[in-house]
VOFIMAR-278299 format. One record per residue (C-alpha): residue number from 1; residue in three letters; chain; x, y, z. Coordinates in nm, 2 decimals. Example, Ala and Ser with C-alpha at 12.3 -4.5 7.8 and 13.67 -1.06 7.14 Angstrom:
2
atom seq = 1; type = ALA; mol = A; x = 1.23; y = -0.45; z = 0.78 .
atom seq = 2; type = SER; mol = A; x = 1.37; y = -0.11; z = 0.71 .
This chain:
149
atom seq = 1; type = MET; mol = A; x = 1.23; y = 0.14; z = -1.52 .
atom seq = 2; type = GLY; mol = A; x = 0.99; y = 0.36; z = -1.74 .
atom seq = 3; type = PHE; mol = A; x = 1.09; y = 0.69; z = -1.60 .
atom seq = 4; type = GLU; mol = A; x = 1.44; y = 0.71; z = -1.56 .
atom seq = 5; type = ASP; mol = A; x = 1.48; y = 1.03; z = -1.82 .
atom seq = 6; type = GLU; mol = A; x = 1.24; y = 1.19; z = -1.60 .
atom seq = 7; type = VAL; mol = A; x = 1.44; y = 1.12; z = -1.31 .
atom seq = 8; type = ARG; mol = A; x = 1.78; y = 1.20; z = -1.47 .
atom seq = 9; type = GLU; mol = A; x = 1.63; y = 1.55; z = -1.58 .
atom seq = 10; type = LEU; mol = A; x = 1.47; y = 1.64; z = -1.21 .
atom seq = 11; type = VAL; mol = A; x = 1.86; y = 1.52; z = -1.04 .
atom seq = 12; type = LYS; mol = A; x = 2.00; y = 1.80; z = -1.30 .
atom seq = 13; type = MET; mol = A; x = 1.75; y = 2.06; z = -1.20 .
atom seq = 14; type = CYS; mol = A; x = 1.82; y = 1.98; z = -0.79 .
atom seq = 15; type = PRO; mol = A; x = 2.10; y = 2.16; z = -0.62 .
atom seq = 16; type = VAL; mol = A; x = 2.44; y = 1.94; z = -0.57 .
atom seq = 17; type = GLY; mol = A; x = 2.42; y = 2.02; z = -0.24 .
atom seq = 18; type = ARG; mol = A; x = 2.08; y = 1.86; z = -0.17 .
atom seq = 19; type = GLN; mol = A; x = 1.97; y = 1.58; z = 0.07 .
atom seq = 20; type = THR; mol = A; x = 1.75; y = 1.28; z = -0.11 .
atom seq = 21; type = LEU; mol = A; x = 1.55; y = 1.07; z = 0.06 .
atom seq = 22; type = LEU; mol = A; x = 1.43; y = 0.73; z = -0.06 .
atom seq = 23; type = PHE; mol = A; x = 1.17; y = 0.51; z = 0.12 .
atom seq = 24; type = SER; mol = A; x = 1.10; y = 0.19; z = -0.01 .
atom seq = 25; type = ALA; mol = A; x = 0.88; y = -0.10; z = 0.14 .
atom seq = 26; type = THR; mol = A; x = 1.09; y = -0.33; z = -0.12 .
atom seq = 27; type = MET; mol = A; x = 1.44; y = -0.34; z = -0.27 .
atom seq = 28; type = THR; mol = A; x = 1.41; y = -0.46; z = -0.57 .
atom seq = 29; type = PRO; mol = A; x = 1.63; y = -0.44; z = -0.88 .
atom seq = 30; type = ARG; mol = A; x = 1.44; y = -0.17; z = -1.03 .
atom seq = 31; type = VAL; mol = A; x = 1.45; y = 0.03; z = -0.66 .
atom seq = 32; type = ASP; mol = A; x = 1.82; y = -0.03; z = -0.68 .
atom seq = 33; type = ALA; mol = A; x = 1.87; y = 0.10; z = -1.01 .
atom seq = 34; type = LEU; mol = A; x = 1.69; y = 0.41; z = -0.92 .
atom seq = 35; type = VAL; mol = A; x = 1.89; y = 0.44; z = -0.61 .
atom seq = 36; type = ALA; mol = A; x = 2.24; y = 0.41; z = -0.86 .
atom seq = 37; type = LEU; mol = A; x = 2.07; y = 0.66; z = -1.07 .
atom seq = 38; type = SER; mol = A; x = 1.94; y = 0.96; z = -0.83 .
atom seq = 39; type = LEU; mol = A; x = 2.18; y = 0.90; z = -0.49 .
atom seq = 40; type = ARG; mol = A; x = 2.56; y = 0.92; z = -0.45 .
atom seq = 41; type = LYS; mol = A; x = 2.71; y = 0.74; z = -0.15 .
atom seq = 42; type = PRO; mol = A; x = 2.33; y = 0.61; z = -0.04 .
atom seq = 43; type = ILE; mol = A; x = 2.31; y = 0.48; z = 0.32 .
atom seq = 44; type = ARG; mol = A; x = 2.02; y = 0.19; z = 0.34 .
atom seq = 45; type = VAL; mol = A; x = 1.85; y = 0.15; z = 0.65 .
atom seq = 46; type = LEU; mol = A; x = 1.63; y = -0.10; z = 0.75 .
atom seq = 47; type = ALA; mol = A; x = 1.34; y = -0.05; z = 0.97 .
atom seq = 48; type = ASP; mol = A; x = 1.20; y = -0.40; z = 1.03 .
atom seq = 49; type = PRO; mol = A; x = 1.41; y = -0.73; z = 1.02 .
atom seq = 50; type = LEU; mol = A; x = 1.13; y = -0.89; z = 0.82 .
atom seq = 51; type = TYR; mol = A; x = 1.29; y = -0.76; z = 0.50 .
atom seq = 52; type = ASP; mol = A; x = 1.28; y = -1.03; z = 0.32 .
atom seq = 53; type = MET; mol = A; x = 0.87; y = -1.11; z = 0.37 .
atom seq = 54; type = ALA; mol = A; x = 0.81; y = -0.94; z = 0.00 .
atom seq = 55; type = GLY; mol = A; x = 0.92; y = -1.33; z = -0.10 .
atom seq = 56; type = LYS; mol = A; x = 0.61; y = -1.43; z = 0.07 .
atom seq = 57; type = LEU; mol = A; x = 0.42; y = -1.15; z = -0.08 .
atom seq = 58; type = SER; mol = A; x = 0.14; y = -1.23; z = -0.31 .
atom seq = 59; type = GLN; mol = A; x = 0.02; y = -0.93; z = -0.55 .
atom seq = 60; type = GLU; mol = A; x = -0.27; y = -0.90; z = -0.74 .
atom seq = 61; type = PHE; mol = A; x = -0.38; y = -0.55; z = -0.97 .
atom seq = 62; type = ILE; mol = A; x = -0.73; y = -0.56; z = -1.07 .
atom seq = 63; type = ARG; mol = A; x = -0.78; y = -0.34; z = -1.41 .
atom seq = 64; type = ILE; mol = A; x = -1.14; y = -0.17; z = -1.39 .
atom seq = 65; type = ARG; mol = A; x = -1.23; y = -0.06; z = -1.75 .
atom seq = 66; type = PRO; mol = A; x = -1.29; y = 0.32; z = -1.85 .
atom seq = 67; type = GLY; mol = A; x = -1.69; y = 0.35; z = -1.76 .
atom seq = 68; type = LYS; mol = A; x = -1.71; y = 0.08; z = -1.47 .
atom seq = 69; type = GLU; mol = A; x = -1.58; y = 0.27; z = -1.23 .
atom seq = 70; type = ASP; mol = A; x = -1.89; y = 0.25; z = -1.04 .
atom seq = 71; type = ASP; mol = A; x = -1.86; y = -0.10; z = -1.02 .
atom seq = 72; type = ARG; mol = A; x = -1.56; y = -0.09; z = -0.82 .
atom seq = 73; type = GLU; mol = A; x = -1.71; y = -0.15; z = -0.48 .
atom seq = 74; type = ALA; mol = A; x = -1.94; y = -0.46; z = -0.61 .
atom seq = 75; type = MET; mol = A; x = -1.58; y = -0.58; z = -0.76 .
atom seq = 76; type = LEU; mol = A; x = -1.37; y = -0.60; z = -0.48 .
atom seq = 77; type = MET; mol = A; x = -1.70; y = -0.77; z = -0.26 .
atom seq = 78; type = ALA; mol = A; x = -1.70; y = -1.03; z = -0.56 .
atom seq = 79; type = LEU; mol = A; x = -1.31; y = -1.07; z = -0.58 .
atom seq = 80; type = VAL; mol = A; x = -1.31; y = -1.13; z = -0.18 .
atom seq = 81; type = THR; mol = A; x = -1.58; y = -1.31; z = -0.13 .
atom seq = 82; type = ARG; mol = A; x = -1.51; y = -1.60; z = -0.39 .
atom seq = 83; type = SER; mol = A; x = -1.12; y = -1.54; z = -0.51 .
atom seq = 84; type = PHE; mol = A; x = -0.96; y = -1.40; z = -0.18 .
atom seq = 85; type = THR; mol = A; x = -1.10; y = -1.54; z = 0.11 .
atom seq = 86; type = GLY; mol = A; x = -0.79; y = -1.74; z = 0.30 .
atom seq = 87; type = GLY; mol = A; x = -0.76; y = -1.42; z = 0.53 .
atom seq = 88; type = GLY; mol = A; x = -0.43; y = -1.21; z = 0.52 .
atom seq = 89; type = VAL; mol = A; x = -0.56; y = -0.98; z = 0.24 .
atom seq = 90; type = LEU; mol = A; x = -0.44; y = -0.62; z = 0.22 .
atom seq = 91; type = ILE; mol = A; x = -0.67; y = -0.38; z = 0.06 .
atom seq = 92; type = PHE; mol = A; x = -0.49; y = -0.02; z = -0.08 .
atom seq = 93; type = ALA; mol = A; x = -0.74; y = 0.24; z = -0.11 .
atom seq = 94; type = ILE; mol = A; x = -0.67; y = 0.60; z = -0.20 .
atom seq = 95; type = HIS; mol = A; x = -0.85; y = 0.80; z = 0.07 .
atom seq = 96; type = LYS; mol = A; x = -0.92; y = 0.76; z = 0.42 .
atom seq = 97; type = LYS; mol = A; x = -1.29; y = 0.79; z = 0.38 .
atom seq = 98; type = THR; mol = A; x = -1.25; y = 0.50; z = 0.09 .
atom seq = 99; type = ALA; mol = A; x = -1.12; y = 0.28; z = 0.36 .
atom seq = 100; type = HIS; mol = A; x = -1.35; y = 0.33; z = 0.59 .
atom seq = 101; type = ARG; mol = A; x = -1.67; y = 0.27; z = 0.35 .
atom seq = 102; type = LEU; mol = A; x = -1.48; y = -0.04; z = 0.25 .
atom seq = 103; type = ALA; mol = A; x = -1.43; y = -0.16; z = 0.60 .
atom seq = 104; type = ILE; mol = A; x = -1.79; y = -0.11; z = 0.67 .
atom seq = 105; type = LEU; mol = A; x = -1.92; y = -0.27; z = 0.33 .
atom seq = 106; type = LEU; mol = A; x = -1.69; y = -0.61; z = 0.41 .
atom seq = 107; type = ALA; mol = A; x = -1.83; y = -0.65; z = 0.77 .
atom seq = 108; type = MET; mol = A; x = -2.20; y = -0.57; z = 0.64 .
atom seq = 109; type = ALA; mol = A; x = -2.12; y = -0.83; z = 0.42 .
atom seq = 110; type = GLY; mol = A; x = -2.01; y = -1.07; z = 0.74 .
atom seq = 111; type = LEU; mol = A; x = -1.64; y = -1.06; z = 0.65 .
atom seq = 112; type = SER; mol = A; x = -1.40; y = -0.96; z = 0.94 .
atom seq = 113; type = ALA; mol = A; x = -1.19; y = -0.68; z = 0.84 .
atom seq = 114; type = ALA; mol = A; x = -1.01; y = -0.37; z = 0.99 .
atom seq = 115; type = GLU; mol = A; x = -0.90; y = -0.05; z = 0.85 .
atom seq = 116; type = LEU; mol = A; x = -0.56; y = 0.15; z = 0.89 .
atom seq = 117; type = HIS; mol = A; x = -0.61; y = 0.55; z = 0.80 .
atom seq = 118; type = GLY; mol = A; x = -0.47; y = 0.86; z = 0.96 .
atom seq = 119; type = ASN; mol = A; x = -0.82; y = 0.95; z = 1.09 .
atom seq = 120; type = LEU; mol = A; x = -0.73; y = 0.69; z = 1.37 .
atom seq = 121; type = SER; mol = A; x = -0.60; y = 0.74; z = 1.68 .
atom seq = 122; type = GLN; mol = A; x = -0.27; y = 0.57; z = 1.72 .
atom seq = 123; type = ARG; mol = A; x = -0.37; y = 0.32; z = 1.98 .
atom seq = 124; type = GLN; mol = A; x = -0.66; y = 0.24; z = 1.67 .
atom seq = 125; type = ARG; mol = A; x = -0.42; y = 0.21; z = 1.39 .
atom seq = 126; type = LEU; mol = A; x = -0.18; y = -0.04; z = 1.65 .
atom seq = 127; type = GLN; mol = A; x = -0.50; y = -0.25; z = 1.73 .
atom seq = 128; type = ALA; mol = A; x = -0.59; y = -0.31; z = 1.40 .
atom seq = 129; type = LEU; mol = A; x = -0.22; y = -0.42; z = 1.29 .
atom seq = 130; type = GLU; mol = A; x = -0.20; y = -0.66; z = 1.58 .
atom seq = 131; type = ASP; mol = A; x = -0.55; y = -0.78; z = 1.49 .
atom seq = 132; type = PHE; mol = A; x = -0.46; y = -0.84; z = 1.13 .
atom seq = 133; type = ARG; mol = A; x = -0.11; y = -0.99; z = 1.22 .
atom seq = 134; type = GLU; mol = A; x = -0.32; y = -1.27; z = 1.50 .
atom seq = 135; type = GLY; mol = A; x = -0.54; y = -1.36; z = 1.23 .
atom seq = 136; type = LYS; mol = A; x = -0.83; y = -1.20; z = 1.39 .
atom seq = 137; type = VAL; mol = A; x = -0.95; y = -1.01; z = 1.09 .
atom seq = 138; type = ASP; mol = A; x = -0.89; y = -1.15; z = 0.72 .
atom seq = 139; type = TYR; mol = A; x = -0.91; y = -0.80; z = 0.53 .
atom seq = 140; type = LEU; mol = A; x = -0.68; y = -0.51; z = 0.65 .
atom seq = 141; type = VAL; mol = A; x = -0.82; y = -0.22; z = 0.46 .
atom seq = 142; type = VAL; mol = A; x = -0.51; y = 0.06; z = 0.45 .
atom seq = 143; type = SER; mol = A; x = -0.57; y = 0.42; z = 0.30 .
atom seq = 144; type = GLY; mol = A; x = -0.28; y = 0.63; z = 0.13 .
atom seq = 145; type = GLY; mol = A; x = -0.37; y = 0.88; z = 0.39 .
atom seq = 146; type = HIS; mol = A; x = -0.52; y = 1.17; z = 0.13 .
atom seq = 147; type = ALA; mol = A; x = -0.78; y = 1.39; z = 0.35 .
atom seq = 148; type = ALA; mol = A; x = -1.02; y = 1.41; z = 0.05 .
atom seq = 149; type = SER; mol = A; x = -1.24; y = 1.14; z = -0.06 .
């Protein structure tokens, strides 16, 4: 896993009577190994019957070389206009402000996009998800919810 020793050390430092919760969008063998390492008598709760969706998921991670961070938005725009044009594309941003900015940039480029972050009302979030699911927008820009920009 790459961090097994660290997890073991943390588990040793925790009280025996602790409650530990582990959330994962996908249950891979690596996540199962983490469960075995840190949980006793785990109970698995599935929140969505579409749990096998990950098998259909295609992920791309783009490495930005040191010193090129200022080109991040230009690189993203090049990728979405050249490589990721079929719709159903999720773009993850670290901050809410960044997600909002990227959604604006995509719209300015004539691309259909919605944003999903904590500054939106529940109604707006649900609408963004529905529009993405129904194919009304090709790109959904999602933030991790950090308040800072």
